[in-house]
Steps between C-alpha positions, in 0.01 A plus 500: 500500500786738571653437171176611320490825717859575417447434126222752486669759720597732217198437279196512737389833400529421123296183559231697671499751220472224246221328680309823511529548129405129451182529705392816308564316166298198629214716626470743200673325217370149538187590689558245777379603845794482765350449847581791721588743226289776363685692235210697368521760222827647605719201401773713355584672825550142649737422228682824527521468878655146455749642251595790723554261789761314286656808369522642859679185627736507201580864576575435866710200409695694246556790746651257757764380262 
């Protein structure tokens, strides 16, 4: 279990951002209802928030180097 947590240590934020985009694509693109998720008509803001989260993480990571 510890090996799995250490593998994803640098990529957790990117994985969450990708899952957010995937959920929006499944909800709006494929029309499949994902339980617990209500995207509504403002789906683009969800996608932009996920992309912004990934960009923010990349910026922080780049500033630390």
